[in-house]
Structures are given as C-alpha cells and as structure tokens.
N, C-alpha and C positions, 0 to 999 in steps of 0.2 A: 193570275191572269193581272190584279192587280199592281203585283209586287212586282214584274216583270215591269210592266208602263214607268211605275216608279224611280225602278233603274234607269228606264231608258229617259225618264224627263230628268233627272240627277246628273247624266252625260249631258244631255243636247243644252242643258244649263251651265253647267260647270266648265266643259269643253267644249262647246262649238257656241258658245252667247247667247241662246235662248231667251230672249226676253219676257219670259210668262212667268206668272208663279209658280213653284214647286206642284201644291194640292192644285190648282187649276191646270194644268198641263198632264197632270196625271191621268183626272176622271176623262177630260176632252181627248186623250191618246189611245187610252180603253173602250171608250165611246165610238170613237171611227175607226179604231180596228175592228170591233164587231158589226161595224156595217160591211165592211172588207170592199170597201173603197177600190175603184181601180183608176181612177183618174183624181184628180187633186188639183187645185189652182190656189197659190200662197200670196197674197197680193202684202205688200210690204216684210221683203225676208231679212233682211238685214244682214246678222253675220252667218246665217245658215241653219242655226240653229233646234230649229222648228223645221225646216226640211229634212235635216238630218234625221230627226226624230219617225218623220212620215215615212222617210227609207228604210223605217225597220217594219212597216206594215210588208207582210207577202204578198199582198193582192196588190197592192201599188206598181202598176206599170206603166203611169204616166203622171210626172209633176212636172206644172207650169210655176214657177216662180218668178215676181215682178219686182223690181226694187233701181234704185237711181245706182246704187255700188252691187257692183256682182259681190258674189261671196264664194268662200272655198266649197268643192264640192268632192268626195271621193271617186277618182276614175272611174269605179267597174258600174256608175250610179250615171253617167252619163248618157247610156240609152236608154232612160227611163225620166233624165232631167232636161226638160227647157228653161232656160233661164234667162230671162229676157233682161236686160237692163237698162230702164229708162225710166220713166215719169210717166205713173201710171197715168192720173189725167189725160196722157198725151192721146190725142186719139189713133194716129198711128199705132201705139202701144194697145191701146185696145182693140185693133182689128188684129193685133197680131196675137192676142189671147184668143180673142172670138175664133182667130183661121184653128187653133187645137180642137177646137169641136168645145161641147157640153161635160160639163165636171161633176161629180157624184159629193162632192165635198168643195165648197169656197171657202176663204178664208182671207179676210178685208181686215189688215190692220198696216195698212199704210199710212199714208199724212194723215196728224187728229187734227189738223184746224177741219172746220167747215166745208168749208172748197171742197179737199181732196176729198174728207173722206164722204161727204153726200154725193162725190163722184165715182168714188170707188163705188159706192154702194150701185148706184145707179148704170156705173158700166160693167158691173161683172156679178153680182147677185143675181142677174138673169139669166148667167150662165150656168144654174145650179142646174141640174136634171131636175125633174119633180121625182118627188122622193126625198132627195137628195138634202143636205144641208147650208147654211151659208152660217158661219162662226166668225161673230166679231169680237176685236178683242180690243182693252182697253175700257169696257163699259162704263167704269165708273170715275175715271180718268186717272189724273196723277196730280195730285197738290205741288200747287206752288209752279206748276207750268200754265204759262197762258196760251191764250189760242187752242185749249185742248176740247174740241168740240165733240168729242163722240158720245159722253154723256147725253147731250142734245140729240145726237142722232141716234141712238139709241131708246130715249125718249119715245119719237117720231115712231120708229118701228116697231116697238109694245105695245104700243098704244090703239095699231092696226092689225097685227100679226100675232100668231100664237108663240111661244118665243119660252126659253128654257133660261135661269143664267147659274153660270158656274163662279159663285163669288165666295173665296177663301177670306177675304178679310171683310166683310160686310162695314161700307160707310169707306173706304178709305179709300184704297188704288187696287190698280189692275180689274179685271172682272173681264169673262167671259162670258158673251152671248148666243145662244144657238138658235137659229130660226130654220122651219123643213120648207124648202121650196117646194109650191105648188104647179098649178096650169097657169097659163096665159099669162097676165101680166102682173101675179101675185107680188112682185118687187117694186109695184109702182105706188111707196107709202110717201113720197117727200113734195 
C-alpha cells in the first residue's frame, strides 16, 4: 500500500506541481486513504497537485478546492470536484464552501500570513465532521520567507488540541499537522 502512495506522491509532485515534501505527502495520502473519506475540502489548491492525488482515492466522491487561481483538472473528475476560485478569507467564498456540507478531511494550505492562516482555520476547520481530520500544511514554515506565520498558528493549535506531526525534515521546512475533529466548538482555539 505504501508503494502505491509513494508513486502517487511522486507523480503529484513531478507532473502536477504538488508543493509538499515526498515523505510527508506519501504518509498523509496513505493515512487519508485508510480513512475511506467521501468528502474532502482543500483550501489552497495552487497547481492542483494534491487535488490530483486525492482523486486517486476511490472512496472520494466529493472534493471541493479553494484557491485564488484555477488549477487544471481532468475532465472525468468534473462530476466529483467543485473548484471555487476566490480568496478563502472572503465571507462569500466561505459561504460557498459551507453550502457544500461537512467534510471527512479538511486541508488548510492557503495563505501563510497570520491573517489568512488563522481565518482559514476559523472558517474551515469547523466543517470537518466529528471523527474526521483537519490537515495543516507548512507547520514548520519555509526559511527566508517573511510573514510566514503558519508555525505560530500551529503552536496555538497544538497547545489546545491533540495533534500528530508529519515532519520529514525536523527543524527545517514544510511539516504537516493533523488534528482530529471533535464535537461542538472543538476548533475554537484562537
């Protein structure tokens, strides 16, 4: 099973421009697939590489992506993908996402400044079904980029919620955090 997701991760990165590190992406995809998710939300889809990888999961029947620029999608997936083009912090965009229902998996990888990252957490973590997960990407940051505040957001989250870190380069770059969704206002940590 791991080899399958290693190949998918390689393809997502090389052919579709996924912006994750190979070991982290491979483990994340394998874990996500083991959950047999039906609905996934990806905030910050960029080139669509992660969306492509998610669509390799047979259980996923509904993927909603949000980004300021459209990404390329294969025609046969249009009945399974809703691509929302706009700023994830815009209340109109949030309402479009909320109208699609709740999600088994929510991936937050939009803007990396404090205002955007915290807004994405507050707007979209709440859409994860109880027992589902929220994935936060770039929890370690990227060196040399100013106003990169996801690590600070992650520190707030991890002090109040049970989390798991997927880190292939400790103390360096990227990092993927996983949070299990609870009930009520579990996500209200900021």
